C-alpha positions as CSV (number, residue, x, y, z in Angstrom):
1,M,9.2,37.5,-13.7
2,D,11.2,34.8,-15.4
3,S,11.6,35.1,-19.2
4,P,11.9,32.0,-21.4
5,F,15.7,32.7,-21.4
6,D,15.7,32.8,-17.6
7,V,13.8,29.4,-17.5
8,L,16.6,27.8,-19.6
9,G,19.3,29.8,-17.8
10,V,20.8,31.3,-21.0
11,E,21.5,34.9,-22.1
12,R,19.3,36.5,-24.8
13,D,22.2,36.5,-27.2
14,A,23.1,32.8,-26.6
15,D,23.9,30.9,-29.8
16,P,21.6,27.9,-30.9
17,E,24.1,25.3,-29.6
18,A,24.1,26.8,-26.1
19,I,20.3,27.1,-26.1
20,E,20.0,23.4,-27.2
21,R,22.5,22.3,-24.5
22,A,20.7,24.2,-21.8
23,Y,17.3,22.9,-22.9
24,R,18.5,19.3,-22.8
25,E,19.8,19.7,-19.2
26,R,16.7,21.6,-18.0
27,V,14.1,19.3,-19.6
28,K,15.9,16.2,-18.0
29,D,15.8,17.8,-14.6
30,A,12.2,18.9,-15.0
31,H,10.8,15.5,-16.1
32,P,8.6,13.8,-13.5
33,D,10.6,10.6,-13.8
34,H,13.7,12.5,-12.6
35,G,12.2,14.4,-9.6
36,G,10.5,17.2,-11.5
37,S,6.9,17.8,-12.3
38,A,4.6,17.8,-15.4
39,R,4.0,21.5,-14.9
40,E,7.7,22.3,-14.8
41,F,8.4,20.0,-17.8
42,Q,5.8,21.8,-19.9
43,R,7.2,25.2,-18.7
44,V,10.7,24.3,-19.9
45,R,9.4,23.0,-23.3
46,R,7.3,26.1,-23.9
47,A,10.2,28.4,-23.1
48,Y,12.5,26.5,-25.5
49,E,9.9,26.5,-28.3
50,A,9.3,30.2,-27.8
51,I,13.0,31.0,-28.1
52,V,13.6,28.7,-31.1
53,S,10.6,30.0,-33.0
54,G,11.5,33.7,-32.5
55,D,7.8,34.3,-32.4
56,E,7.2,37.4,-30.2
57,E,3.6,36.3,-29.3
58,A,5.0,32.9,-28.2
59,L,7.7,34.7,-26.1
60,V,5.0,36.8,-24.5
61,A,2.9,33.8,-23.8
62,A,5.8,31.9,-22.3
63,E,6.6,34.9,-20.1
64,E,3.0,35.1,-18.9
65,D,3.1,31.4,-18.1
66,A,6.3,31.8,-16.2
67,R,4.8,34.7,-14.2
68,D,2.3,32.3,-12.6
69,D,2.9,28.6,-12.7
70,G,-0.4,28.0,-10.9
71,R,-2.5,28.9,-13.9
72,T,-2.6,28.0,-17.6
73,S,-3.1,31.2,-19.6
74,D,-5.3,31.3,-22.7
75,T,-2.5,33.0,-24.5
76,A,0.0,30.2,-23.6
77,T,-2.5,27.6,-24.7
78,R,-2.9,29.3,-28.1
79,A,0.9,29.5,-28.4
80,R,1.1,25.7,-27.8
81,A,-1.7,25.1,-30.2
82,R,0.4,26.7,-33.0
83,N,2.9,23.8,-32.7
84,R,0.2,21.2,-33.1
85,T,-1.4,20.0,-36.4
86,P,-5.2,19.3,-36.7
87,S,-4.5,15.5,-36.7
88,D,-2.8,15.9,-33.3
89,D,-6.1,16.7,-31.8
90,G,-7.8,13.6,-33.2
91,A,-9.2,15.1,-36.4
92,D,-10.6,12.5,-38.7
93,A,-8.3,11.7,-41.6
94,D,-11.1,12.4,-44.1
95,D,-11.7,15.9,-42.8
96,G,-8.8,17.4,-44.8
97,P,-5.7,16.7,-46.8
98,S,-3.5,13.9,-45.6
99,V,-0.5,14.8,-43.4
100,E,2.8,13.1,-43.8
101,G,3.5,10.9,-40.9
102,S,1.8,8.2,-38.7
103,R,-1.3,8.8,-36.7
104,V,-1.0,7.1,-33.3
105,E,-3.9,6.5,-30.9
106,F,-2.6,6.2,-27.4
107,L,-3.8,5.0,-24.0
108,N,-2.2,5.3,-20.5
109,Y,-1.6,1.9,-18.9
110,E,-2.3,3.3,-15.5
111,V,-6.0,3.8,-16.2
112,L,-6.7,0.2,-17.0
113,D,-7.1,-1.0,-13.4
114,D,-9.4,1.9,-12.6
115,H,-11.8,0.6,-15.3
116,G,-11.3,-3.1,-15.0
117,W,-9.7,-3.3,-18.4
118,E,-7.0,-5.7,-19.5
119,L,-4.1,-5.0,-21.9
120,T,-5.3,-8.0,-24.0
121,D,-8.9,-6.8,-24.4
122,D,-9.8,-6.8,-28.0
123,D,-12.0,-3.8,-27.6
124,L,-9.6,-1.9,-25.3
125,F,-9.4,1.3,-27.4
126,E,-13.1,1.3,-28.2
127,K,-13.8,1.3,-24.5
128,A,-11.2,4.0,-23.9
129,A,-12.8,6.2,-26.6
130,G,-16.1,6.1,-24.8
131,A,-14.8,6.5,-21.2
132,D,-14.3,10.3,-21.2
133,L,-10.6,10.0,-20.1
134,D,-8.3,13.0,-19.7
135,T,-6.4,14.0,-22.8
136,E,-3.1,12.9,-21.1
137,D,-4.5,9.4,-20.7
138,Y,-6.2,8.8,-24.1
139,G,-6.0,10.6,-27.4
140,R,-4.2,10.7,-30.8
141,L,-1.0,12.3,-31.9
142,L,0.9,12.6,-35.2
143,V,4.4,11.2,-35.4
144,K,6.2,13.2,-38.1
145,P,9.0,11.8,-40.2
146,G,12.3,11.9,-38.3
147,E,10.6,11.7,-34.9
148,N,10.6,8.7,-32.6
149,L,7.4,8.1,-30.7
150,L,8.7,9.6,-27.5
151,E,9.8,12.8,-29.3
152,A,6.5,13.0,-31.0
153,A,4.6,12.8,-27.7
154,E,6.8,15.5,-26.2
155,N,6.6,17.7,-29.2
156,R,2.8,17.5,-29.1
157,G,2.9,18.6,-25.4
158,F,2.6,15.3,-23.6
159,V,4.7,14.0,-20.7
160,W,5.6,10.3,-21.2
161,P,8.0,8.4,-19.0
162,Y,11.6,7.9,-20.1
163,A,15.1,7.7,-18.6
164,C,18.1,6.9,-20.8
165,R,16.6,7.9,-24.2
166,G,18.9,5.3,-25.8
167,G,17.2,1.9,-25.5
168,A,19.1,0.8,-22.4
169,C,16.1,0.6,-20.1
170,S,12.4,-0.1,-20.1
171,N,11.2,3.2,-18.6
172,C,9.7,4.4,-21.9
173,A,8.2,1.0,-22.9
174,V,4.9,0.9,-24.8
175,A,2.7,-2.0,-25.9
176,L,2.0,-1.9,-29.6
177,V,-1.6,-3.0,-30.0
178,E,-2.0,-2.2,-33.7
179,G,0.3,-1.1,-36.5
180,E,4.0,-1.5,-37.3
181,M,6.8,0.0,-35.2
182,P,10.2,-1.7,-35.5
183,T,12.7,-1.3,-32.7
184,P,16.4,-1.1,-33.7
185,A,18.7,-3.9,-32.6
186,G,21.0,-3.5,-29.6
187,N,18.4,-2.5,-27.1
188,I,17.6,-4.0,-23.7
189,L,14.4,-5.8,-24.8
190,T,14.7,-9.6,-25.3
191,D,13.1,-11.4,-28.2
192,E,10.3,-12.5,-25.8
193,W,9.3,-8.9,-25.1
194,L,9.5,-8.0,-28.8
195,D,7.3,-11.0,-29.7
196,R,4.8,-9.7,-27.1
197,D,4.8,-6.4,-29.0
198,I,6.6,-4.3,-26.4
199,R,8.6,-1.5,-27.9
200,L,10.8,1.3,-26.6
201,S,9.3,4.7,-27.5
202,C,12.7,6.5,-27.3
203,I,14.2,4.6,-30.2
204,S,11.1,3.4,-32.1
205,S,9.1,5.1,-34.8
206,P,5.8,3.8,-36.3
207,V,6.1,3.0,-40.0
208,S,2.4,2.3,-40.6
209,D,-0.1,5.1,-41.4
210,E,-1.9,4.4,-38.2
211,A,-1.0,2.7,-34.9
212,K,-2.3,2.1,-31.4
213,V,-0.1,2.0,-28.4
214,V,-0.5,1.7,-24.6
215,Y,2.2,3.8,-23.0
216,N,3.6,3.7,-19.5
217,V,3.8,-0.1,-19.3
218,K,7.2,-0.1,-17.5
219,H,5.7,-1.8,-14.5
220,L,4.5,-4.9,-16.3
221,P,5.8,-8.0,-14.4
222,G,9.2,-8.8,-15.7
223,L,9.6,-5.5,-17.6
224,D,9.9,-3.6,-14.4
225,D,13.2,-5.4,-13.8
226,L,14.6,-3.7,-16.8
227,R,13.7,-0.2,-15.6
228,L,16.4,2.3,-14.8
229,R,15.7,3.8,-11.3
230,P,16.3,7.6,-10.8
231,S,19.3,7.1,-8.5
232,R,21.1,4.8,-11.0
233,F,20.3,7.2,-13.8
234,D,21.6,10.2,-11.9
235,A,24.8,8.4,-10.9
236,R,25.4,7.3,-14.5
237,M,24.9,10.8,-15.9
238,Q,27.5,12.2,-13.4
239,D,30.2,9.7,-14.4
């Protein structure tokens, strides 16, 4: 049985820097955009979170999950839930005290064709809310201070596309439908794309209390040309 330490390939007495380095390497390899799978990506994240938290119950949950990748244990699910806030699960803002950060409603671009929707539909999110979509395709998450949108999605347990994590490609692009989310200068997007409310989730953070985004828009005509292919990414990382 692989322990969380085995999943990251570190010793139990490894220092925090070594654990962080190992995690960054493993999570990159495990990501679906880089030849991995969503299940392996989540397994690596759960192992890292369990080690960093030092929570014995979380460690046990991660070890149980590692024992059988073909199932999602109730214990592991509870452990992941401890890392989520009520607002992450779509709780209404009036149901309790306000949480610092930005609440983001998200939708996966890949489901639009299946339902005959267009990115420009005024009622796109209203239709998504009533379509009984999978939680990976539609939902809400909290972006906490200091997190960019991609980090927030990953920290809430979602697998969103990315490649460079530095604004040099369009793999992580999202369409901002509502709210404010400035993108720092020096990225690959032209003014035309920015004017069309395309943002890069790896370097952009919402600054409004609420926002709506469509993620996984990297295959939009024209935007696809700015995408970093896996082979190019791998070669660049090995230079």
